[in-house]
N, C-alpha and C positions, 0 to 999 in steps of 0.2 A: 600796793605797789603795782604799777602798770609798766610793762616793758613793751614799748612801741618798736616796730621794725625788729621783731624778736628773732628774725633769721640771723641776726648778729651774734646770737648765743647758740647757734645750731651746732657748733663744734664744742663739745664739753671740755676739751683740753685747753681751750684758749683762756687767757687772763680775763677777758670780757665775761665769759660764761662763769668762770670760777668766782669772780668778784661779785657779780650781781646775785648769785645764788647764796652768798654769805650774808646779804642784807636781811635783817629781821623784819618780817611783816606778817600780819594775820591773814590777809587776803591778797592773792596775786592774779594778775591778768597778763596775757601775752597777746599782742596784736601783730599780725604779719600777713602779707599777701602770698608768701611762699613758705608754708610750714615744712614742705619737703622740696628741696631743690635738687639734691644729689643722692641722698640715701635716707633710709628709715632711721638711722642713728640721729639725724637732725630732729625728727619728730620726738624721739626719745629725750633728747637734750632739752627741748622746750617744755615737755611734760615734767622733766626732772626739776625744772624751775618752778612751775606752777603747782605741781603736786609731787614732791619728792617721794620716791619709793612706789608710787602708784603703778608704774610700768617696770618695777623691780630695778635691780642694779643692771648696768648696761650689759654685762657679760651674760646674765640670764635672759635679758630681753633679746639679745642677739641669737642666743641658742633657741629660744622659744618661738620668736617671730621673724626677725630680720633674715636669718639664713634660710629657714624654710620658705619664706615668702619670695625673697629675691632670687635665690638659687634654684629652688624647686617648684616655684609657682604653686605653693600649697594653699589651696582655696579655703580649707578649714581654718588654718592659722590666720589667713587674711581676714576672714569674716569674724573670727574671734577677736582679733585686735581692733577691727572696726567697731564692734559692739562695745568694746571697752572705752574707746575714745569719743564716740559719737555724743554721749550726754554732756561732754565738756567742750564741745566745739560749736561755736556759732558762726556759720559760714555766710559770707556775703558775695554773691556772684554778680559780676558786672552787668550782665544782660538782664538780671532781675531788678537791680537797683537803678541803673541808668537806662530806664525804659525809653528815653527819648533818643538814645543813640541810633544812628542809621545802621545799615547792614555792613558787615565786613565779610569779604570773600577772600579766601586763601587759595592760591593756585600754584602748583609745583610745575615749573618749566624745566624740562630736561634738555640738555644739549649733549652732542657727541663730539669727542675730541677729534681734531683733524689729524692727518697722518703723522706729521712730525711730532706734534704734541703727544700723541698716543705712543709713539715709539719711545719717547723719553719716559713717559709714565710707566710703561711696561718694563723698561730697563731698570728704573729705580725700584719698582715693585719687586722684581726678582732679587735685586740686591738687598732690599729691606727684609724680605722673607728670610734670606740666608743669615743676615746680621742678627735678626731677632732670635732665630733658633740658636745661634752660637752664643748670644748674650745670655739667654735663659739657661742654656746648658752650663755656662761658666759661673753665673752669679745667682741663678734661681729667678723665678718669676717676680717675686716681691721686690727684689733689688734691681730689677731691670726696667722699672716703670719710666724713668726719665729718658732712657735711651729709646724705649718703645714710642713714647710720645713725640720725641724728636723726629723719628723716622716717619711717623704718621703725619706730622706737620709738613714734611717735605712732599709727601704725596698730595696733601691738600693744597699746597702751594702750586704744584704742577697743574692741578685742576683749575685754579684761579688764573694763573699765567706762569709758564715756566720761567719768564724773566724775573720773577720774584727772587730767584737765587742763582739763575744761570745768566751771567753777564753777556755771553756770546750768542744767546738765543735770538734768532732773527725771524722766527715764524710767528704765527698768530695764536690766539686763544679763542676757541669756539665760544667759551662762556662770555668773554669780553664782547665779542661780536654780537651775541644774543642780547646782552645787557644793553648795549647802545641802541639796538633795534627797538627794544621794549621802551626805552626812555624816549626815543624819537616819536614813537607812536603815541605814547601817553601825552607828551608835550603838544603834539599836533592836535590832540583831542581836548586841549585846555586844562590838563592836569598839572599839579605840582608834586614833586617826588622827593621822598626821603630814601637815600641809599645807604645801607649799613654793610660794613665788612669788618671782619676780625683782623684784617691786615691793612694797616694804614698805608703801607708802601704800595698797595694796589691802587690807591687813589691817584698816584702820579700818572699811571697809565690811563686811568679813566678820564682824568683832567685833560690830558693831551688830546683825547678823542673828542670830548665835548667842546673844548676850546675851538678845535678846528671846524666845528659845526655851528659856532656862534651861540652856544647855549650858556646862559649866565648861571653861575652856581656859587655856593658857599661851602666851607669845609670846617668841620669841628673834630679835633682829635685830642689826645691827652696833652698835647703841647699848647692847646688853646688856653689863654689866661682866663681865669674865672670871671674877671670883670668884662671880658669880651663875649662870653657865652650869651649873656642876656641881650647884648646888642645884635649879635648874629641871629638869635631867635626872632627878635622883633623885626629885623630887616627882612628875614625870609617870609614871615607871616604877612608883612605889610606891602612888600614890593612885588607886584604881579610879574615883573620882568625876570625875576630870579626864579628859575624853574626847578633847580636841583639843589639838594642839601646833602653833601657827603659827610657821613658821621661814623666814627669808629664805634664799634659795638660797646666796648668797655667804657669809653669816655662819655658817650651820649645815650646809653641805654636807659637811663633814669633821669628824672628831674627836669625834663624839658617839655614845654608845651608848644607843639608844632602843628596845631590844627589847620594851618594854612595849606598843608599837604593832604592829598587824598589817595596817593599811591605810595606804597612801601616796597622797596626791593631789598631782599636779603641776598647779597652777592654770594656768600658762602655760608654753609650750615655750621652753626656753633654746637659744641658738645651738649650744652644745656639749653634745651628748647625754651625754657622759661626766660632766658636772657633775650631770645629773639622776640618772645611775646611782650616783654617789658619794653623793648625797643619799638615794636609796632604801636604800643600804647602811647608813644609820644604824640601820635596824631589821632589814634582811636580813643578819644577821651571826651570829657565834658567840653562843649563848644564846637565839636565837629558837626557840621551840617550836611556834609556829603557822604555818600557811600564810600567805603574805603576798600581799595583793592590791594592785596598783599601778594607779591610774587617771591617765590623761593627758587633760586637758580641752582639746579643740581646737575652735575656731570654724570652721564650714564656710564655704567660699567666701571665705576671708580669707587674709591673710598667714600666719596660724598654720598653716593647712593646707599652704601652700607650704613653710614652714620645716620642718614635719614630713616632707614628701615629700623635701625636699632632704637632711635628716638621713639618711633611709633609703637614699637613693642613694649618698651619700658614705660612710656607715657600711659599706655592702656592699664598697666598694673597700678600706677599711681591714681589714675582716674577712678579705678575701682575703690581706692582707699579714701581719697579726699577730693576727687574731681579737679585736681590741679593738673597742669601740663608740664610736668618735670621729668627728668631722667636720672637714672642711677649711674651716671658716667663714672663716679668714683668707686662704684661697686661692680665694675665689669669683671667677669670671670676671665680666666686664662683663655677659655674657649671663645668668649666674646671678642677678646683682643685679637686672637689669631684669625677669627673670621673677618676682621677688618682688612687683613692682608690677603684675603682669599681672592 
């Protein structure tokens, strides 16, 4: 039995995982590009499918490996686990397999909030710190996750543009200004652009700006009909006059071939950097003839900067284990969470 896209059984408590593990077979294979997206428990669940019991019951696995590795950065346990799984993992790295692919350059572009935007951000940050402390004191850290994520989302939205939730905001967004400048420079140099964002409502503001400059574009979100997706992809790849494709990260992060573009802009950082990488791979794939330039827009002295730093720290840990670029966002400690509000 072969389980393709095995990340769909990464959560051992889902019906998908439970059902597939009940099917009787003598030999089992699991195929996935992201064996670890969020936590080491996902790796355990996949091994629990191919070799039940090899990595023990989950409770023991967590005690022996997951907690010491994730929480304490225990190198001995990390190397021990790596030795256990290495004989059973056949890795295929894109740069080794697709040797004909051109270069890909990733550049982080920082922007600084303008005065009014910064005042709003600092005001909400102070309020969020107070609310988080009260929430945790009242309900405990484990039961406060939804409230914490909601507060973090507000801060992330302010970095993108305060108008995402403040109707009476009349100021500017330094990030939007920077984004438009990058797009204009790229288009002037003959490039075509994929722009990804986790907030589809951000597209309305971007559209208004690029329309005023006469830039032709397309848009794909979760509201786009399945039948229209292929037509939009073909139109973008074939029509040289269409310079920009606005794509929501969740709706367009996989399953699209957009090699007509050679510039990718990630407007806002997503919790899981593997989602950003998958989005970038819409253009950095077989058929791409040009070098690909990827821009990540990060607002300085904000939660975005902290998310990016956290991604790098956690990704290094996973890189040591499997050389994937993923993060343990679901395994953030209370200290990690509070640092985001720092």
